[in-house]
N, C-alpha and C positions, 0 to 999 in steps of 0.2 A: 731616134737616130737613123732609122731605116726608111724615113719618108723625106723627100726633098721639100724643104720649106719654101713657102711663098712669102717673099718679103713685101711685095706691094702689087696691087692690082689697080689699073687705072686706064686712062684714055689719053692719048697724045693730042696735041693741039689740032691735028688734022682729023681727029675722030677715030684713029686706029687704036683698038684696045691692046693693052699689053699686060704681061705678068712678069715681075722681076723675081728671079730665082738665082741661087748661086751657080757659078760656072763649075762644072764637074769634069774631072778627067776620067776617061774610061770609055765604055761602050755599053750598048744595050745587051740584054741577055739574048735577044734575037740575033744580033751580029756575032756574039760569041759562039752561039750554037751553030751558026753557019760555018764557022771555022773549026769548031770542036764539037761534032755531032754527039759524041759519047764522052762527056766530061768525066774526070775522075770522081769516084764516089764521094770522097771527102769534100770536094767543091760543090757537088750536087746537094749534099746535106747542109753545107754552110749557106748556100743560096736559099734553099727551102726554109731553113730556120730563120734567116734574117727577113725574108718576105713575110713569114708568119708573124714575126715580132712586130713588123711595121703594120700589118693588117690588124693585129690585136690592139696596138696603140690607137689606130684610127677608130676601130670599133668601140674602144673605151671612151672615145670622145663623141660617139654617136654618128660617126661617118662611115659610109659604106662605099667601097671603091667601084664596084660593078663592072670593071673592065680590066681585070688583071690578066695580062698576057706578056709574053717575052719582050715585046717592044716597049712595054711600060715598066720594065725593071732595069735599073741602071746598075752596072757593075763598076763601082768606083775603084780605080787603080790605074796601073800602067800596062795596057794590053801587050806592049812590046817587050816587057821584062821577061827574062828567062826564068825568074822565080815565080812559081804559081801563086804564092802568097802575096806577091806584089801586084800580080795581074788583077786579082780580085781581093781588095782589102775589105770592102763591105758592099752591101747591096742597098739600093734605095728605090722606093716605089715612086714612080712618076705619074703624071696625068691626074 
């Protein structure tokens, strides 16, 4: 649940490669950290635990990410919500 699924990989008629993934609402961890440089501890723990769970699932399938960084972590939720739990409902690994 903490990895963005890829539904299809292909090439358009003009030769342009494409990847189809679900549309997600939220922002990258990088964008969030620019707004909130010192996030609350409970959100930091939540993000770290969910990233670890996603990486463990990938490793269990023999996949290694090799480029985990804030721009490759998606914080799914509503960034404009006043409720912190709605701002970050779950984390997903991208890329």
